[in-house]
C-alpha positions in Angstrom: 30.9 30.1 -67.5 28.9 26.9 -67.5 29.3 24.3 -64.7 27.6 21.0 -64.2 26.7 19.6 -60.8 25.4 16.2 -59.8 23.3 15.8 -56.7 22.7 12.4 -55.3 19.5 12.0 -53.4 18.4 9.2 -51.2 14.8 9.7 -51.8 12.2 12.5 -51.2 13.3 15.6 -49.4 15.3 18.9 -49.7 19.0 18.6 -50.5 21.0 21.7 -50.0 23.8 22.5 -52.4 24.4 26.2 -51.8 28.1 25.7 -51.0 28.7 24.0 -54.4 27.1 27.0 -56.2 29.2 29.5 -54.1 32.4 27.6 -55.1 31.6 27.9 -58.8 30.6 31.5 -58.5 33.9 32.3 -56.8 35.9 30.4 -59.6 34.1 32.5 -62.3 35.4 35.7 -60.8 32.3 37.6 -61.9 32.0 40.8 -59.8 28.4 41.6 -60.7 26.1 39.4 -62.8 23.7 36.5 -62.6 23.9 32.8 -61.7 21.3 30.8 -63.3 20.6 27.3 -61.7 18.7 24.8 -63.8 17.8 21.2 -63.1 17.5 18.8 -66.0 14.7 16.7 -64.8 10.9 16.7 -64.6 10.3 15.0 -61.2 12.4 17.2 -58.9 12.7 21.0 -58.6 14.7 23.8 -57.2 13.9 26.2 -54.4 15.5 28.8 -52.3 14.5 28.3 -48.7 15.5 28.9 -45.1 18.5 26.8 -44.2 18.6 27.5 -40.4 15.6 25.7 -39.0 14.9 22.3 -40.5 11.3 22.4 -39.3 10.5 25.0 -42.1 11.6 22.5 -44.7 9.7 19.6 -43.1 6.5 21.7 -43.0 7.0 22.7 -46.7 7.3 19.0 -47.6 4.3 18.0 -45.6 2.2 20.8 -47.1 3.0 19.8 -50.6 2.4 16.1 -49.9 -1.0 16.9 -48.5 -1.9 19.0 -51.6 -0.4 16.5 -54.2 -1.0 13.0 -52.7 0.1 9.7 -54.1 -2.5 7.3 -55.3 -4.9 9.8 -56.5 -7.5 8.0 -58.8 -7.3 10.9 -61.3 -3.7 10.0 -62.3 -3.2 8.0 -65.4 0.6 8.4 -65.7 1.6 5.7 -63.2 4.0 3.5 -65.2 7.0 4.4 -62.9 5.0 3.9 -59.7 2.6 5.8 -57.4 5.0 8.8 -56.8 5.6 9.4 -60.6 2.7 11.7 -61.4 2.7 13.5 -58.1 6.4 14.2 -58.6 5.7 15.8 -62.0 3.0 18.0 -60.5 5.2 19.1 -57.6 7.9 20.0 -60.0 5.4 22.0 -62.1 4.2 23.8 -59.0 7.6 24.8 -58.0 10.5 25.6 -60.4 13.2 24.1 -62.5 15.3 27.3 -62.9 16.4 30.0 -60.3 18.2 33.2 -61.2 20.4 34.6 -58.3 22.2 38.0 -58.6 25.9 38.1 -58.1 27.1 41.1 -56.1 30.7 41.8 -55.3 31.6 38.3 -56.5 29.1 36.5 -54.2 25.6 35.2 -54.5 23.2 37.8 -53.2 21.4 35.3 -51.0 19.9 36.5 -47.7 21.3 35.4 -44.3 19.1 32.3 -43.9 18.6 31.4 -47.6 19.9 28.2 -49.1 19.6 26.6 -52.6 17.9 23.2 -52.5 17.1 20.4 -55.0 13.7 19.2 -53.9 13.5 15.5 -54.7 9.9 14.4 -55.3 10.6 10.7 -56.0 10.8 8.1 -53.3 13.8 6.2 -54.6 17.3 7.6 -54.8 18.4 9.5 -58.0 21.4 11.3 -59.3 20.2 14.7 -60.5 22.0 16.9 -63.0 22.2 20.7 -62.5 23.5 23.2 -64.9 24.9 26.5 -63.7 25.3 29.5 -66.1 27.4 32.3 -64.4 27.8 35.6 -66.3 
């Protein structure tokens, strides 16, 4: 089964969409298999991260911002603004696809794990996600 999601962001940050993926896995009625989550963009990424304590996500964002700052003189790809190249680097350092096992009809996520779109651009975007459930 293939499903398409649209995630609207309001700028930089982690946007959880675990429940939407759970719903599609339930509809697919796959007992055991794999759910592949893929984002169709180059300036955002996907991560599985703790969804209980927001400070973990804030610390992650701050850490990555410190290591991939905006306005670095080395960047030549700046036509879409000062956050353009840093967003591409951040996406390259993280991931655009995640595979999650399905066990007994449910995503095999741990207790505190959530699926996040990590928006690396400052302005709002509508991001497209493709799910492949088999």
